[in-house]
ChimeraX commands (.cxc) that place a marker at each C-alpha (Angstrom):
marker #1 position 36.03,-71.38,7.72 radius 0.5
marker #1 position 36.91,-67.79,8.70 radius 0.5
marker #1 position 39.75,-66.48,6.55 radius 0.5
marker #1 position 41.06,-63.42,4.71 radius 0.5
marker #1 position 39.43,-62.73,1.38 radius 0.5
marker #1 position 38.91,-59.73,-0.89 radius 0.5
marker #1 position 35.85,-57.51,-0.70 radius 0.5
marker #1 position 34.89,-55.36,-3.70 radius 0.5
marker #1 position 32.90,-52.14,-3.20 radius 0.5
marker #1 position 30.91,-51.97,-6.44 radius 0.5
marker #1 position 29.88,-48.35,-5.75 radius 0.5
marker #1 position 33.52,-47.25,-5.78 radius 0.5
marker #1 position 34.48,-49.54,-8.69 radius 0.5
marker #1 position 35.08,-47.57,-11.90 radius 0.5
marker #1 position 35.27,-50.66,-14.10 radius 0.5
marker #1 position 38.87,-50.12,-15.20 radius 0.5
marker #1 position 39.61,-53.86,-14.99 radius 0.5
marker #1 position 43.04,-53.42,-13.42 radius 0.5
marker #1 position 42.17,-55.70,-10.50 radius 0.5
marker #1 position 41.05,-58.49,-12.80 radius 0.5
marker #1 position 44.36,-58.25,-14.64 radius 0.5
marker #1 position 46.28,-58.15,-11.37 radius 0.5
marker #1 position 44.55,-61.21,-9.91 radius 0.5
marker #1 position 46.82,-64.14,-10.72 radius 0.5
marker #1 position 44.21,-66.69,-9.66 radius 0.5
marker #1 position 41.43,-65.44,-11.94 radius 0.5
marker #1 position 39.17,-64.87,-8.92 radius 0.5
marker #1 position 38.06,-61.41,-10.12 radius 0.5
marker #1 position 36.13,-60.90,-13.35 radius 0.5
marker #1 position 34.40,-57.92,-14.95 radius 0.5
marker #1 position 30.61,-58.17,-15.17 radius 0.5
marker #1 position 28.48,-55.34,-16.57 radius 0.5
marker #1 position 31.37,-52.90,-16.13 radius 0.5
marker #1 position 32.04,-53.80,-12.49 radius 0.5
marker #1 position 34.61,-56.03,-10.79 radius 0.5
marker #1 position 33.17,-59.11,-9.13 radius 0.5
marker #1 position 34.63,-61.95,-7.08 radius 0.5
marker #1 position 33.94,-65.03,-9.21 radius 0.5
marker #1 position 34.34,-67.68,-6.50 radius 0.5
marker #1 position 35.55,-67.56,-2.90 radius 0.5
marker #1 position 37.75,-70.62,-3.35 radius 0.5
marker #1 position 39.62,-68.92,-6.22 radius 0.5
marker #1 position 40.82,-66.08,-3.92 radius 0.5
marker #1 position 43.98,-66.76,-1.89 radius 0.5
marker #1 position 43.50,-63.61,0.21 radius 0.5
marker #1 position 47.03,-62.37,-0.53 radius 0.5
marker #1 position 45.76,-59.11,-2.04 radius 0.5
marker #1 position 47.76,-58.87,-5.27 radius 0.5
marker #1 position 44.77,-57.02,-6.70 radius 0.5
marker #1 position 44.81,-54.20,-4.10 radius 0.5
marker #1 position 47.67,-52.12,-5.51 radius 0.5
marker #1 position 46.14,-52.39,-8.98 radius 0.5
marker #1 position 42.91,-50.61,-7.97 radius 0.5
marker #1 position 43.18,-46.83,-8.49 radius 0.5
marker #1 position 39.75,-46.23,-6.92 radius 0.5
marker #1 position 40.41,-47.97,-3.61 radius 0.5
marker #1 position 37.41,-50.21,-4.20 radius 0.5
marker #1 position 39.07,-53.39,-2.90 radius 0.5
marker #1 position 40.03,-54.36,0.63 radius 0.5
marker #1 position 40.88,-57.53,2.51 radius 0.5
marker #1 position 38.33,-58.68,5.06 radius 0.5
marker #1 position 37.94,-61.69,7.32 radius 0.5
marker #1 position 34.72,-63.63,6.88 radius 0.5
marker #1 position 33.26,-67.10,6.41 radius 0.5
marker #1 position 34.51,-68.37,3.06 radius 0.5
marker #1 position 35.37,-71.60,1.30 radius 0.5
marker #1 position 39.06,-72.57,1.61 radius 0.5
marker #1 position 41.38,-71.48,-1.18 radius 0.5
marker #1 position 41.46,-74.31,-3.74 radius 0.5
marker #1 position 44.71,-74.12,-5.71 radius 0.5
marker #1 position 43.84,-77.24,-7.71 radius 0.5
marker #1 position 40.56,-75.67,-8.86 radius 0.5
marker #1 position 42.38,-72.48,-9.85 radius 0.5
marker #1 position 44.94,-74.37,-11.90 radius 0.5
marker #1 position 42.22,-76.45,-13.54 radius 0.5
marker #1 position 40.25,-73.30,-14.43 radius 0.5
marker #1 position 43.34,-71.68,-15.93 radius 0.5
marker #1 position 44.06,-74.77,-18.01 radius 0.5
marker #1 position 40.44,-74.94,-19.18 radius 0.5
marker #1 position 40.44,-71.27,-20.18 radius 0.5
marker #1 position 43.62,-71.51,-22.20 radius 0.5
marker #1 position 43.09,-71.90,-25.92 radius 0.5
marker #1 position 44.89,-75.00,-27.19 radius 0.5
marker #1 position 48.01,-73.99,-29.09 radius 0.5
marker #1 position 49.53,-75.36,-32.24 radius 0.5
marker #1 position 46.31,-76.78,-33.68 radius 0.5
marker #1 position 44.56,-74.65,-36.33 radius 0.5
marker #1 position 41.38,-76.65,-35.77 radius 0.5
marker #1 position 41.09,-75.18,-32.26 radius 0.5
marker #1 position 41.10,-71.54,-33.39 radius 0.5
marker #1 position 38.02,-69.60,-32.24 radius 0.5
marker #1 position 35.85,-68.69,-35.23 radius 0.5
marker #1 position 32.46,-67.11,-35.82 radius 0.5
marker #1 position 31.22,-68.98,-38.88 radius 0.5
marker #1 position 27.97,-67.16,-39.63 radius 0.5
marker #1 position 25.55,-64.68,-38.13 radius 0.5
marker #1 position 22.16,-66.23,-38.63 radius 0.5
marker #1 position 19.36,-64.24,-37.00 radius 0.5
marker #1 position 16.75,-66.97,-37.31 radius 0.5
marker #1 position 16.43,-70.66,-38.22 radius 0.5
marker #1 position 16.87,-71.23,-41.93 radius 0.5
marker #1 position 13.97,-72.31,-44.13 radius 0.5
marker #1 position 13.93,-76.02,-45.05 radius 0.5
marker #1 position 16.08,-76.72,-48.09 radius 0.5
marker #1 position 14.69,-78.13,-51.30 radius 0.5
marker #1 position 14.82,-81.95,-51.35 radius 0.5
marker #1 position 17.42,-81.98,-54.13 radius 0.5
marker #1 position 19.79,-79.72,-52.20 radius 0.5
marker #1 position 22.19,-80.54,-49.41 radius 0.5
marker #1 position 20.94,-78.63,-46.33 radius 0.5
marker #1 position 23.29,-75.92,-45.15 radius 0.5
marker #1 position 25.05,-76.26,-41.82 radius 0.5
marker #1 position 23.69,-74.02,-39.08 radius 0.5
marker #1 position 26.85,-74.14,-36.95 radius 0.5
marker #1 position 27.79,-70.55,-36.09 radius 0.5
marker #1 position 30.83,-70.98,-33.88 radius 0.5
marker #1 position 34.06,-72.98,-33.68 radius 0.5
marker #1 position 35.10,-74.97,-31.74 radius 0.5
marker #1 position 31.71,-76.15,-30.48 radius 0.5
marker #1 position 33.00,-78.70,-27.93 radius 0.5
marker #1 position 32.41,-77.47,-24.37 radius 0.5
marker #1 position 35.91,-78.55,-23.34 radius 0.5
marker #1 position 37.52,-76.49,-26.12 radius 0.5
marker #1 position 35.12,-73.54,-26.36 radius 0.5
marker #1 position 36.33,-70.17,-25.03 radius 0.5
marker #1 position 34.70,-68.76,-21.90 radius 0.5
marker #1 position 34.33,-65.39,-23.61 radius 0.5
marker #1 position 33.88,-64.59,-27.30 radius 0.5
marker #1 position 32.04,-61.92,-29.34 radius 0.5
marker #1 position 29.51,-64.44,-30.64 radius 0.5
marker #1 position 28.19,-65.04,-27.10 radius 0.5
marker #1 position 26.92,-61.46,-26.76 radius 0.5
marker #1 position 23.12,-61.49,-26.92 radius 0.5
marker #1 position 23.21,-65.13,-28.01 radius 0.5
marker #1 position 20.61,-67.82,-27.60 radius 0.5
marker #1 position 22.77,-70.72,-26.46 radius 0.5
marker #1 position 22.22,-74.37,-27.44 radius 0.5
marker #1 position 23.95,-76.89,-25.20 radius 0.5
marker #1 position 23.53,-80.26,-26.88 radius 0.5
marker #1 position 24.59,-83.82,-26.24 radius 0.5
marker #1 position 26.80,-84.73,-29.17 radius 0.5
marker #1 position 24.61,-87.72,-30.11 radius 0.5
marker #1 position 21.57,-85.52,-30.77 radius 0.5
marker #1 position 22.79,-84.30,-34.15 radius 0.5
marker #1 position 23.01,-87.92,-35.32 radius 0.5
marker #1 position 19.82,-89.20,-33.71 radius 0.5
marker #1 position 17.50,-86.31,-34.64 radius 0.5
marker #1 position 17.51,-85.20,-38.27 radius 0.5
marker #1 position 16.09,-81.76,-37.51 radius 0.5
marker #1 position 18.85,-80.71,-35.10 radius 0.5
marker #1 position 20.43,-78.16,-37.46 radius 0.5
marker #1 position 17.18,-76.71,-38.79 radius 0.5
marker #1 position 15.14,-76.66,-35.57 radius 0.5
marker #1 position 17.73,-76.09,-32.87 radius 0.5
marker #1 position 21.08,-74.83,-34.17 radius 0.5
marker #1 position 19.69,-72.17,-36.51 radius 0.5
marker #1 position 20.07,-68.75,-34.89 radius 0.5
marker #1 position 21.86,-70.17,-31.83 radius 0.5
marker #1 position 25.43,-70.55,-30.63 radius 0.5
marker #1 position 26.05,-74.28,-30.17 radius 0.5
marker #1 position 28.10,-76.03,-27.50 radius 0.5
marker #1 position 28.26,-79.82,-27.48 radius 0.5
marker #1 position 29.51,-82.45,-25.09 radius 0.5
marker #1 position 29.02,-85.86,-23.54 radius 0.5
marker #1 position 29.31,-85.96,-19.73 radius 0.5
marker #1 position 30.00,-89.69,-19.83 radius 0.5
marker #1 position 32.77,-89.71,-22.44 radius 0.5
marker #1 position 34.40,-86.44,-21.37 radius 0.5
marker #1 position 34.30,-87.51,-17.71 radius 0.5
marker #1 position 34.35,-83.88,-16.53 radius 0.5
marker #1 position 31.90,-81.62,-14.77 radius 0.5
marker #1 position 30.91,-78.90,-17.24 radius 0.5
marker #1 position 29.25,-76.76,-14.55 radius 0.5
marker #1 position 32.31,-74.66,-13.69 radius 0.5
marker #1 position 33.12,-73.66,-17.27 radius 0.5
marker #1 position 29.48,-73.08,-18.18 radius 0.5
marker #1 position 28.99,-70.87,-15.12 radius 0.5
marker #1 position 31.86,-68.67,-16.30 radius 0.5
marker #1 position 30.36,-68.50,-19.80 radius 0.5
marker #1 position 27.02,-67.41,-18.31 radius 0.5
marker #1 position 28.68,-64.93,-15.97 radius 0.5
marker #1 position 31.08,-63.30,-18.40 radius 0.5
marker #1 position 28.73,-62.93,-21.38 radius 0.5
marker #1 position 25.35,-61.46,-22.18 radius 0.5
marker #1 position 23.55,-64.73,-22.90 radius 0.5
marker #1 position 19.85,-64.32,-23.78 radius 0.5
marker #1 position 18.55,-67.86,-23.30 radius 0.5
marker #1 position 19.72,-71.45,-22.90 radius 0.5
marker #1 position 18.32,-74.55,-24.60 radius 0.5
marker #1 position 19.52,-78.00,-23.58 radius 0.5
marker #1 position 19.10,-80.77,-26.17 radius 0.5
marker #1 position 19.74,-84.15,-24.58 radius 0.5
marker #1 position 19.25,-87.81,-25.38 radius 0.5
marker #1 position 16.77,-90.07,-23.58 radius 0.5
marker #1 position 19.54,-91.95,-21.78 radius 0.5
marker #1 position 20.47,-91.67,-18.08 radius 0.5
marker #1 position 23.98,-90.29,-18.61 radius 0.5
marker #1 position 22.56,-87.28,-20.46 radius 0.5
marker #1 position 21.01,-86.20,-17.18 radius 0.5
marker #1 position 24.51,-85.05,-16.28 radius 0.5
marker #1 position 24.34,-82.43,-19.03 radius 0.5
marker #1 position 21.07,-80.99,-17.74 radius 0.5
marker #1 position 22.40,-81.06,-14.18 radius 0.5
marker #1 position 25.58,-79.22,-15.17 radius 0.5
marker #1 position 23.60,-76.47,-16.90 radius 0.5
marker #1 position 21.19,-75.93,-14.00 radius 0.5
marker #1 position 24.04,-75.84,-11.48 radius 0.5
marker #1 position 26.01,-73.47,-13.70 radius 0.5
marker #1 position 23.06,-71.08,-13.94 radius 0.5
marker #1 position 22.65,-71.13,-10.17 radius 0.5
marker #1 position 26.37,-70.48,-9.63 radius 0.5
marker #1 position 26.39,-67.59,-12.11 radius 0.5
marker #1 position 23.50,-65.82,-10.43 radius 0.5
marker #1 position 21.93,-65.18,-13.83 radius 0.5
marker #1 position 18.19,-65.72,-14.36 radius 0.5
marker #1 position 18.05,-66.98,-17.94 radius 0.5
marker #1 position 15.24,-68.67,-19.79 radius 0.5
marker #1 position 16.03,-72.40,-19.79 radius 0.5
marker #1 position 14.41,-74.96,-22.10 radius 0.5
marker #1 position 15.20,-78.69,-22.03 radius 0.5
marker #1 position 14.30,-80.93,-24.98 radius 0.5
marker #1 position 14.82,-84.68,-25.25 radius 0.5
marker #1 position 15.56,-86.92,-28.24 radius 0.5
marker #1 position 14.78,-90.64,-28.17 radius 0.5
marker #1 position 17.33,-93.18,-29.38 radius 0.5
marker #1 position 15.09,-93.91,-32.37 radius 0.5
marker #1 position 15.23,-90.29,-33.48 radius 0.5
marker #1 position 11.99,-88.84,-32.14 radius 0.5
marker #1 position 11.72,-85.47,-30.44 radius 0.5
marker #1 position 9.95,-86.01,-27.13 radius 0.5
marker #1 position 8.33,-83.54,-24.67 radius 0.5
marker #1 position 6.77,-81.57,-27.54 radius 0.5
marker link #1:1,2 radius 0.2
marker link #1:2,3 radius 0.2
marker link #1:3,4 radius 0.2
marker link #1:4,5 radius 0.2
marker link #1:5,6 radius 0.2
marker link #1:6,7 radius 0.2
marker link #1:7,8 radius 0.2
marker link #1:8,9 radius 0.2
marker link #1:9,10 radius 0.2
marker link #1:10,11 radius 0.2
marker link #1:11,12 radius 0.2
marker link #1:12,13 radius 0.2
marker link #1:13,14 radius 0.2
marker link #1:14,15 radius 0.2
marker link #1:15,16 radius 0.2
marker link #1:16,17 radius 0.2
marker link #1:17,18 radius 0.2
marker link #1:18,19 radius 0.2
marker link #1:19,20 radius 0.2
marker link #1:20,21 radius 0.2
marker link #1:21,22 radius 0.2
marker link #1:22,23 radius 0.2
marker link #1:23,24 radius 0.2
marker link #1:24,25 radius 0.2
marker link #1:25,26 radius 0.2
marker link #1:26,27 radius 0.2
marker link #1:27,28 radius 0.2
marker link #1:28,29 radius 0.2
marker link #1:29,30 radius 0.2
marker link #1:30,31 radius 0.2
marker link #1:31,32 radius 0.2
marker link #1:32,33 radius 0.2
marker link #1:33,34 radius 0.2
marker link #1:34,35 radius 0.2
marker link #1:35,36 radius 0.2
marker link #1:36,37 radius 0.2
marker link #1:37,38 radius 0.2
marker link #1:38,39 radius 0.2
marker link #1:39,40 radius 0.2
marker link #1:40,41 radius 0.2
marker link #1:41,42 radius 0.2
marker link #1:42,43 radius 0.2
marker link #1:43,44 radius 0.2
marker link #1:44,45 radius 0.2
marker link #1:45,46 radius 0.2
marker link #1:46,47 radius 0.2
marker link #1:47,48 radius 0.2
marker link #1:48,49 radius 0.2
marker link #1:49,50 radius 0.2
marker link #1:50,51 radius 0.2
marker link #1:51,52 radius 0.2
marker link #1:52,53 radius 0.2
marker link #1:53,54 radius 0.2
marker link #1:54,55 radius 0.2
marker link #1:55,56 radius 0.2
marker link #1:56,57 radius 0.2
marker link #1:57,58 radius 0.2
marker link #1:58,59 radius 0.2
marker link #1:59,60 radius 0.2
marker link #1:60,61 radius 0.2
marker link #1:61,62 radius 0.2
marker link #1:62,63 radius 0.2
marker link #1:63,64 radius 0.2
marker link #1:64,65 radius 0.2
marker link #1:65,66 radius 0.2
marker link #1:66,67 radius 0.2
marker link #1:67,68 radius 0.2
marker link #1:68,69 radius 0.2
marker link #1:69,70 radius 0.2
marker link #1:70,71 radius 0.2
marker link #1:71,72 radius 0.2
marker link #1:72,73 radius 0.2
marker link #1:73,74 radius 0.2
marker link #1:74,75 radius 0.2
marker link #1:75,76 radius 0.2
marker link #1:76,77 radius 0.2
marker link #1:77,78 radius 0.2
marker link #1:78,79 radius 0.2
marker link #1:79,80 radius 0.2
marker link #1:80,81 radius 0.2
marker link #1:81,82 radius 0.2
marker link #1:82,83 radius 0.2
marker link #1:83,84 radius 0.2
marker link #1:84,85 radius 0.2
marker link #1:85,86 radius 0.2
marker link #1:86,87 radius 0.2
marker link #1:87,88 radius 0.2
marker link #1:88,89 radius 0.2
marker link #1:89,90 radius 0.2
marker link #1:90,91 radius 0.2
marker link #1:91,92 radius 0.2
marker link #1:92,93 radius 0.2
marker link #1:93,94 radius 0.2
marker link #1:94,95 radius 0.2
marker link #1:95,96 radius 0.2
marker link #1:96,97 radius 0.2
marker link #1:97,98 radius 0.2
marker link #1:98,99 radius 0.2
marker link #1:99,100 radius 0.2
marker link #1:100,101 radius 0.2
marker link #1:101,102 radius 0.2
marker link #1:102,103 radius 0.2
marker link #1:103,104 radius 0.2
marker link #1:104,105 radius 0.2
marker link #1:105,106 radius 0.2
marker link #1:106,107 radius 0.2
marker link #1:107,108 radius 0.2
marker link #1:108,109 radius 0.2
marker link #1:109,110 radius 0.2
marker link #1:110,111 radius 0.2
marker link #1:111,112 radius 0.2
marker link #1:112,113 radius 0.2
marker link #1:113,114 radius 0.2
marker link #1:114,115 radius 0.2
marker link #1:115,116 radius 0.2
marker link #1:116,117 radius 0.2
marker link #1:117,118 radius 0.2
marker link #1:118,119 radius 0.2
marker link #1:119,120 radius 0.2
marker link #1:120,121 radius 0.2
marker link #1:121,122 radius 0.2
marker link #1:122,123 radius 0.2
marker link #1:123,124 radius 0.2
marker link #1:124,125 radius 0.2
marker link #1:125,126 radius 0.2
marker link #1:126,127 radius 0.2
marker link #1:127,128 radius 0.2
marker link #1:128,129 radius 0.2
marker link #1:129,130 radius 0.2
marker link #1:130,131 radius 0.2
marker link #1:131,132 radius 0.2
marker link #1:132,133 radius 0.2
marker link #1:133,134 radius 0.2
marker link #1:134,135 radius 0.2
marker link #1:135,136 radius 0.2
marker link #1:136,137 radius 0.2
marker link #1:137,138 radius 0.2
marker link #1:138,139 radius 0.2
marker link #1:139,140 radius 0.2
marker link #1:140,141 radius 0.2
marker link #1:141,142 radius 0.2
marker link #1:142,143 radius 0.2
marker link #1:143,144 radius 0.2
marker link #1:144,145 radius 0.2
marker link #1:145,146 radius 0.2
marker link #1:146,147 radius 0.2
marker link #1:147,148 radius 0.2
marker link #1:148,149 radius 0.2
marker link #1:149,150 radius 0.2
marker link #1:150,151 radius 0.2
marker link #1:151,152 radius 0.2
marker link #1:152,153 radius 0.2
marker link #1:153,154 radius 0.2
marker link #1:154,155 radius 0.2
marker link #1:155,156 radius 0.2
marker link #1:156,157 radius 0.2
marker link #1:157,158 radius 0.2
marker link #1:158,159 radius 0.2
marker link #1:159,160 radius 0.2
marker link #1:160,161 radius 0.2
marker link #1:161,162 radius 0.2
marker link #1:162,163 radius 0.2
marker link #1:163,164 radius 0.2
marker link #1:164,165 radius 0.2
marker link #1:165,166 radius 0.2
marker link #1:166,167 radius 0.2
marker link #1:167,168 radius 0.2
marker link #1:168,169 radius 0.2
marker link #1:169,170 radius 0.2
marker link #1:170,171 radius 0.2
marker link #1:171,172 radius 0.2
marker link #1:172,173 radius 0.2
marker link #1:173,174 radius 0.2
marker link #1:174,175 radius 0.2
marker link #1:175,176 radius 0.2
marker link #1:176,177 radius 0.2
marker link #1:177,178 radius 0.2
marker link #1:178,179 radius 0.2
marker link #1:179,180 radius 0.2
marker link #1:180,181 radius 0.2
marker link #1:181,182 radius 0.2
marker link #1:182,183 radius 0.2
marker link #1:183,184 radius 0.2
marker link #1:184,185 radius 0.2
marker link #1:185,186 radius 0.2
marker link #1:186,187 radius 0.2
marker link #1:187,188 radius 0.2
marker link #1:188,189 radius 0.2
marker link #1:189,190 radius 0.2
marker link #1:190,191 radius 0.2
marker link #1:191,192 radius 0.2
marker link #1:192,193 radius 0.2
marker link #1:193,194 radius 0.2
marker link #1:194,195 radius 0.2
marker link #1:195,196 radius 0.2
marker link #1:196,197 radius 0.2
marker link #1:197,198 radius 0.2
marker link #1:198,199 radius 0.2
marker link #1:199,200 radius 0.2
marker link #1:200,201 radius 0.2
marker link #1:201,202 radius 0.2
marker link #1:202,203 radius 0.2
marker link #1:203,204 radius 0.2
marker link #1:204,205 radius 0.2
marker link #1:205,206 radius 0.2
marker link #1:206,207 radius 0.2
marker link #1:207,208 radius 0.2
marker link #1:208,209 radius 0.2
marker link #1:209,210 radius 0.2
marker link #1:210,211 radius 0.2
marker link #1:211,212 radius 0.2
marker link #1:212,213 radius 0.2
marker link #1:213,214 radius 0.2
marker link #1:214,215 radius 0.2
marker link #1:215,216 radius 0.2
marker link #1:216,217 radius 0.2
marker link #1:217,218 radius 0.2
marker link #1:218,219 radius 0.2
marker link #1:219,220 radius 0.2
marker link #1:220,221 radius 0.2
marker link #1:221,222 radius 0.2
marker link #1:222,223 radius 0.2
marker link #1:223,224 radius 0.2
marker link #1:224,225 radius 0.2
marker link #1:225,226 radius 0.2
marker link #1:226,227 radius 0.2
marker link #1:227,228 radius 0.2
marker link #1:228,229 radius 0.2
marker link #1:229,230 radius 0.2
marker link #1:230,231 radius 0.2
marker link #1:231,232 radius 0.2
view
């Protein structure tokens, strides 16, 4: 449909971030020091961001655009909010491991390689310091139980996000696209189970990458239900 929507002149944009703060819908984000319209359907075309821009880099134009989706905006805001009142939901960087750890001696309990908290996709923040330059592991939550080498071979040196598209009954693509867009992610590894529902995890990641416009190295690995690492 043809409707009013904001247009951002990146050449005029000074990167002050005032428009992103002034946008009540969260349609404008800062990427590489420049303001960018995240999604057409997040912009209501009312122009609350215009007075906030000291450089005159934003204007309202009429063009073909997806209709404003208030429900999607509200859902995105709710997803981005950190849960309150629960200490277990506080964002933490647990360790800064530059590379996978060496195998532990048989008599020792292997150390956890989890670097970030919370790791659940639904609870994870869309922006955090530990994402910068990170190799991201997006894993089905069953993989850590099915494959004994998950910590040593996959989580070591990576930021880990976990989820189950069947149990969570949500589409992770929107939140993952914002994580890819707002952070300097280096690469993405998907670790999934050899069950049909895990295809939803791979699909969400590929759609999120496409929506973000980022060209990141993507690796998909599969674990069988009897604990074998396939496609290797």
